[in-house]
C-alpha positions in Angstrom: 0.2 -0.1 0.2 0.9 3.6 0.2 2.9 3.8 3.2 5.1 0.7 2.2 6.4 2.6 -0.8 7.7 5.4 1.6 11.6 5.9 2.1 12.4 3.8 5.5 15.3 6.3 5.9 13.7 7.9 9.0 16.4 10.5 8.7 16.2 12.0 5.6 15.0 15.3 6.4 17.8 15.8 9.2 20.7 14.9 6.5 22.7 17.6 5.1 21.7 19.5 2.0 23.5 18.4 -1.1 23.7 20.4 -4.9 21.6 18.1 -6.5 17.7 17.4 -5.7 15.8 14.3 -6.8 12.9 16.1 -8.5 9.6 13.5 -9.2 7.5 13.6 -11.9 3.6 13.7 -11.0 1.9 10.2 -12.6 -0.2 10.7 -15.4 -3.5 8.5 -16.0 -5.9 7.8 -18.6 -9.6 9.3 -17.4 -12.9 9.7 -19.0 -16.3 11.2 -17.7 -19.5 9.4 -17.7 -21.6 12.3 -15.4 -23.1 13.6 -18.7 -26.4 12.1 -17.8 -26.7 13.9 -14.6 -26.0 17.4 -15.9 -29.6 19.5 -16.5 -30.2 20.2 -19.9 -33.7 21.5 -19.7 -34.6 22.9 -16.1 -38.1 22.1 -16.5 -40.2 22.4 -12.9 -43.6 22.3 -14.0 -43.9 18.3 -14.3 -45.0 15.9 -11.8 -42.7 13.1 -10.0 -45.0 10.0 -11.5 -42.8 10.2 -14.9 -39.8 9.1 -13.4 -41.1 6.4 -11.0 -43.0 4.8 -14.2 -39.5 5.0 -16.4 -37.8 3.7 -12.9 -40.0 0.9 -13.2 -40.1 0.7 -16.9 -36.4 0.3 -16.9 -36.0 -2.3 -13.8 -38.6 -4.8 -14.6 -36.7 -6.5 -17.8 -33.9 -6.5 -15.2 -36.3 -8.3 -11.9 -37.6 -10.6 -14.6 -34.7 -11.7 -15.5 -33.7 -12.3 -11.6 -36.6 -13.7 -10.9 -36.6 -16.5 -13.6 -32.8 -17.4 -13.3 -33.6 -17.7 -8.8 -37.4 -20.0 -9.2 -36.9 -21.3 -12.4 -38.2 -20.4 -16.2 -41.5 -21.5 -15.6 -42.5 -18.9 -13.0 -45.5 -16.7 -14.3 -45.3 -13.1 -14.2 -48.0 -10.7 -13.8 -49.2 -7.0 -12.9 -51.1 -6.2 -9.9 -54.5 -5.9 -11.9 -54.0 -9.4 -13.6 -54.0 -11.3 -9.9 -56.4 -14.1 -9.1 -56.6 -15.1 -5.7 -54.8 -18.4 -4.8 -52.5 -18.2 -7.8 -48.6 -18.1 -7.2 -47.0 -15.3 -9.2 -44.4 -13.1 -9.6 -45.4 -9.2 -9.4 -42.3 -6.4 -10.2 -43.4 -3.1 -8.6 -42.3 0.1 -6.7 -42.0 -0.5 -3.1 -44.0 2.6 -1.2 -43.5 2.7 2.9 -46.4 4.0 4.7 -45.0 5.8 7.6 -47.1 8.0 9.8 -43.7 9.7 11.3 -42.5 10.9 7.9 -42.8 14.8 7.8 -45.0 15.8 6.0 -46.3 19.9 5.0 -49.8 18.9 4.5 -50.1 17.6 8.0 -48.3 21.0 9.5 -50.9 23.7 7.6 -53.7 21.4 8.1 -56.5 23.0 10.9 -58.4 19.7 11.5 -55.6 17.6 12.8 -54.8 20.0 15.6 -51.5 18.9 15.4 -48.9 19.7 18.3 -45.3 20.8 17.2 -43.2 17.1 16.8 -39.6 16.7 18.5 -36.6 16.8 16.3 -35.9 13.0 15.5 -32.9 11.5 14.0 -35.3 8.2 12.8 -38.8 8.8 11.5 -39.7 4.9 11.5 -42.3 2.9 13.5 -43.5 -0.4 14.4 -46.7 0.8 12.5 -45.4 1.4 9.4 -46.2 -0.5 6.2 -45.0 -1.8 2.9 -47.0 -1.1 -0.3 -46.1 -2.4 -3.9 -47.2 -0.3 -6.4 -46.8 -0.4 -10.4 -48.3 1.4 -13.3 -52.1 0.7 -12.5 -52.9 -0.5 -8.7 -51.1 -0.7 -5.7 -51.3 -3.8 -2.6 -50.1 -4.3 1.1 -47.6 -6.8 1.2 -47.4 -9.5 4.5 -44.4 -11.3 5.2 -40.6 -11.9 4.5 -39.9 -8.4 3.4 -38.4 -6.3 7.0 -40.2 -3.3 6.2 -37.9 -1.3 9.2 -34.9 -1.9 6.6 -36.6 -1.0 3.5 -37.2 2.9 1.8 -39.7 3.9 -0.5 -38.3 3.6 -4.3 -37.1 0.4 -4.5 -38.1 -1.8 -7.1 -38.6 -5.5 -6.2 -40.0 -8.8 -7.4 -41.8 -10.9 -4.9 -43.0 -14.3 -5.3 -46.3 -15.5 -3.5 -49.9 -14.9 -4.1 -53.3 -13.1 -2.6 -55.1 -15.9 -0.1 -59.1 -15.9 -1.1 -59.4 -14.8 2.6 -57.2 -12.3 2.8 -58.1 -10.3 -0.5 -55.8 -6.8 -0.6 -52.6 -8.6 0.7 -49.8 -10.4 -0.9 -48.5 -12.8 0.9 -44.8 -13.6 0.3 -42.8 -16.6 0.5 -39.6 -14.4 -1.2 -38.4 -12.0 -2.8 -35.1 -10.9 -5.0 -33.7 -7.9 -6.9 -31.9 -7.0 -9.9 -28.3 -8.7 -10.6 -25.7 -6.2 -10.9 -24.9 -4.9 -14.5 -21.9 -6.6 -15.9 -18.3 -5.0 -15.0 -15.8 -4.1 -17.1 -12.6 -6.0 -16.6 -9.5 -3.7 -14.8 -6.7 -3.4 -17.1 -3.8 -5.1 -15.5 -1.3 -2.4 -14.0 2.4 -2.7 -12.9 2.6 0.3 -11.3 1.2 1.5 -8.5 -1.2 4.9 -8.6 -3.6 6.1 -6.3 -6.6 8.2 -5.9 -7.3 10.4 -3.2 -10.8 10.7 -1.6 -11.4 13.8 1.0 -15.0 15.1 1.5 -16.9 17.3 5.0 -13.6 20.0 4.7 -16.4 21.9 6.7 -14.4 25.1 6.2 -16.0 28.1 8.2 -17.1 26.0 11.2 -16.1 27.1 14.4 -14.3 24.1 15.4 -12.2 24.1 12.2 -8.9 23.2 12.2 -6.6 24.0 9.0 -3.6 23.2 10.3 -4.7 19.6 9.5 -6.5 20.8 6.1 -3.0 22.2 5.1 -1.3 19.0 6.0 -3.4 17.4 4.0 -2.8 19.8 0.9 1.0 19.7 1.7 0.7 15.7 1.7 -1.2 15.3 -1.7 1.2 18.2 -3.2 4.7 16.5 -2.6 5.8 19.4 0.0 5.6 16.6 3.0 8.3 14.6 4.0 11.3 13.3 2.9 12.0 12.1 -0.4 10.8 8.5 -0.1 7.3 9.7 0.9 7.5 12.8 -2.4 8.1 10.0 -4.3 5.2 8.2 -3.0 2.7 11.4 -3.0 3.8 11.6 -7.1 1.7 8.3 -7.5 -1.3 10.7 -6.2 -3.0 11.0 -9.8 -6.1 12.5 -9.1 -8.0 13.6 -5.5 -11.8 14.3 -5.2 -13.3 16.5 -2.9 -16.4 14.5 -2.2 -18.8 17.4 -1.0 -19.7 20.0 1.9 -16.4 21.1 1.5 -18.4 24.6 3.2 -19.9 24.3 6.7 -23.0 24.2 7.4 -22.3 27.6 9.7 -21.7 29.7 7.2 -25.7 29.3 5.4 -27.4 32.4 7.9 -31.1 31.3 7.8 -31.4 34.7 9.9 -30.4 36.8 7.4 -32.8 35.8 4.9 -35.7 36.5 7.4 -34.5 40.0 7.8 -34.9 43.3 6.1 -32.7 44.3 3.2 -31.8 47.3 4.9 -30.6 45.8 7.6 -28.4 43.3 5.5 -27.1 45.8 3.3 -23.2 46.2 4.3 -23.1 43.0 5.7 -20.7 40.5 4.1 -22.3 36.4 4.3 -20.0 34.5 5.9 -19.5 31.9 2.9 -17.7 34.9 1.2 -14.7 34.4 3.2 -15.1 30.5 3.7 -14.8 30.1 -0.2 -12.0 32.6 -0.6 -10.1 30.0 2.1 -11.4 27.0 -0.4 -9.9 28.6 -2.9 -6.9 28.8 -1.4 -6.4 24.9 -0.4 -7.5 24.2 -3.7 -5.1 25.9 -6.0 -2.3 24.2 -3.8 -3.7 21.1 -5.4 -4.3 21.7 -8.9 -1.1 23.4 -8.9 0.1 19.8 -9.2 -2.2 17.6 -9.7 -6.3 16.8 -11.2 -8.6 18.3 -8.6 -12.4 17.2 -9.0 -14.4 19.4 -6.5 -18.4 17.3 -5.9 -20.9 20.2 -4.2 -23.0 18.8 -1.2 -25.8 19.3 1.3 -24.4 23.1 2.5 -22.2 24.1 -0.8 -23.5 26.9 -3.1 -25.3 24.8 -5.6 -28.5 23.4 -5.9 -30.3 21.4 -3.4 -32.2 18.9 -5.1 -30.1 15.9 -7.1 -28.3 15.4 -9.1 -26.4 18.6 -8.1 -24.7 20.4 -11.0 -21.2 21.8 -10.3 -20.0 24.4 -8.5 -19.5 28.2 -10.3 -16.2 28.2 -11.5 -16.1 32.0 -11.0 -16.0 31.2 -7.1 -12.7 30.0 -7.7 -10.7 32.9 -9.4 -7.4 31.4 -8.2 -7.6 27.2 -8.6 -9.9 27.8 -11.9 -6.3 29.4 -13.6 -5.0 25.6 -13.5 -6.5 23.4 -16.7 -6.5 20.5 -14.0 -9.0 22.1 -11.5 -12.6 20.3 -12.4 -16.3 21.3 -10.9 -18.6 17.9 -11.0 -21.4 16.7 -10.5 -23.0 14.7 -7.1 -22.9 12.2 -8.1 -20.0 11.6 -10.0 -19.5 9.0 -12.1 -15.9 8.9 -13.7 -13.1 5.7 -15.5 -9.5 6.4 -14.1 -6.7 3.6 -15.7 -9.9 1.3 -16.6 -11.1 1.7 -12.8 -15.2 2.4 -12.8 -15.4 4.5 -10.3 -19.0 6.0 -8.6 -19.6 8.4 -5.6 -22.0 10.5 -3.5 -21.9 13.2 -1.1 -23.7 11.3 1.0 -27.2 12.6 0.9 -28.2 9.5 -0.3 -27.0 7.1 2.4 -27.7 9.9 5.2 -31.4 10.1 4.0 -31.9 6.4 3.7 -30.5 5.9 7.5 -33.2 8.3 8.7 -35.7 6.6 7.1 -35.1 3.0 8.1 -33.7 1.0 10.6 -30.3 0.7 9.7 -27.3 2.1 11.8 -24.3 0.8 9.8 -23.7 3.4 7.0 -21.5 1.2 5.1 -24.3 -1.4 4.5 -26.8 1.4 3.7 -24.6 1.9 1.0 -23.9 -1.6 -0.2 -27.9 -1.7 -0.3 -28.1 0.8 -2.5 -26.0 -1.0 -4.8 -27.9 -4.1 -4.3 -31.0 -2.2 -5.2 -29.8 -1.0 -8.5 -30.2 2.6 -7.4 -28.0 5.0 -6.0 -31.2 7.1 -4.8 -33.8 5.3 -4.2 -35.6 7.7 -2.0 -35.7 10.6 -4.3 -38.2 12.3 -5.1 -40.2 10.7 -2.1 -38.0 12.1 0.9 -34.8 12.9 -1.2 -35.1 16.2 -3.6 -34.5 15.4 -6.9 -35.0 17.5 -10.4 -38.8 16.0 -11.9 -36.9 13.5 -14.8 -39.7 12.8 -17.3 -38.1 10.0 -19.6 -34.8 8.9 -17.8 -34.1 7.8 -13.8 -30.1 8.6 -14.2 -29.4 7.1 -10.8 -30.4 3.9 -11.7 -26.8 2.0 -12.3 -26.2 1.4 -15.5 -22.7 -0.3 -15.3 -21.1 -2.2 -12.1 -18.4 0.3 -10.8 -15.3 -0.8 -9.2 -15.2 1.3 -6.6 -18.5 2.9 -5.6 -17.8 5.4 -2.1 -20.1 7.9 -0.2 -18.7 11.2 1.1 -19.3 13.2 4.7 -20.0 9.6 6.7 -19.2 9.7 10.8 -16.3 7.6 10.3 -13.7 5.5 8.0 -15.6 2.1 7.1 -14.5 0.1 3.3 -15.2 -3.7 2.7 -15.2 -5.8 -1.0 -18.9 -6.4 -1.8 -18.8 -10.1 -4.1 -22.6 -10.5 -6.2 -23.4 -13.9 -7.6 -21.6 -13.0 -10.9 -18.5 -12.9 -8.5 -18.0 -9.5 -9.4 -16.1 -7.1 -6.6 -17.4 -3.6 -5.8 -14.9 -2.0 -3.2 -17.4 -0.2 -1.2 -15.5 3.0 1.2 -17.4 5.7 3.1 -15.6 8.7 3.0 -15.0 10.6 6.5 -15.9 14.1 6.8 -12.3 15.3 7.1 -13.2 18.3 9.8 -13.6 15.7 12.4 -11.8 12.5 12.0 -8.7 14.7 9.9 -9.0 11.1 8.0 -8.9 10.8 3.9 -8.9 7.7 2.0 -6.2 6.7 -0.6 -7.2 4.3 -3.2 -5.0 1.7 -5.2 -5.9 1.5 -9.0 -3.3 -1.4 -9.3 -4.8 -3.4 -6.4 -8.4 -1.5 -5.6 -7.4 -1.8 -2.2 -7.8 1.4 -0.1 -6.2 3.0 3.5 -7.3 6.1 6.0 -4.5 8.4 5.9 -5.3 10.7 9.2 -3.3 13.7 10.5 -3.3 15.1 14.0 -1.6 18.1 15.0 -2.9 18.4 18.2 -0.8 20.4 21.2 -1.0 19.9 24.4 0.5 22.5 26.9 2.3 21.2 29.8 0.9 22.2 33.6 2.9 22.9 36.4 1.6 23.4 39.7 2.8 25.9 41.8 4.1 25.7 45.3 1.7 26.8 47.8 
């Protein structure tokens, strides 16, 4: 891994200077952007979301029917909900809808007839009374048995095998279920030399507890300004850095300013302005020596709904002077040296956390891969653009690396599907809280965290009484 390539000469920094100093050239890699489907071409918000759900079901149905026949036999019967007959065992494909009493709703809040009291803030909105309902183009039916309603969320397309009993009409009793198989994965080309991609997220610049020293150490390591010659040689193999969202802190969003009269805020400066300048100072150091991809996040100055569009280049006048500085979308899909990498800034995982019983964020990321959809809860509880004839969040190809940013802690695992395909799953932790970035080896498809610590402890002396 990265640490093993570093020189073992611990005294290299303390040796006498020489007239000749070694120069290490940054490794070059082949790059392809696959995020065109996330770039909005026609920004029309007058459409309903029903078209998006219909398109999702239309695209996923053939895949699920194929998976169902592979699991339960080629002769298994598949029907739509309006074709169901009592006591007939069939396979039905549809979209899950999770009915949740605790789900926030603006209609409930403004309804006078309910006389609702203000609800306390919740981290999760699940309840034992939640129900799973299967929907297709025409009908819906309540699901019973097998499926774990607490772990699933709205928007997942699934194939269920079972029947509607004559004595319990209106309910589909499940005997088994399956999800769509992953698309075929492109083989990774054989590489002779180790090259790395750095993943960092949640810089939270502008927060009250920001640590600019650790952030500067990160910039120095990636740009090759840190360590002895062995460390600099290893840093030269880092070919790209991905900043996966939330580069600015939530503290930079002044909600009270929006409520004040304009004449009261006429001579004030938004706190995000200085934060953007500080971010530009960091990005220009990186872009001066390597390729940099900047993804927007939940608290960044970009559109709130997914897919988030690239941050405007005019916000970073120093960094954008270099052609190596790229503002990209969220989600972000690209290939580097034949390795397909897909990632988000973490909103899709955080939303699943709120509306399911799952506590493991890496398991939630894995579930989105199993479900074949990056953000299944969009547009129900996660804001997204109202697409008409496509759903760009459906996985078109099985990635080799799949990551989510702004996670509470670093986690990783290798997921293997029924075909033997391997996907490296990574939770990229918030740098402001963990001071940790992640390096991915493009040759071995292994990853490792790199943590920075510049905490100084003051010695306390007790005076004699």
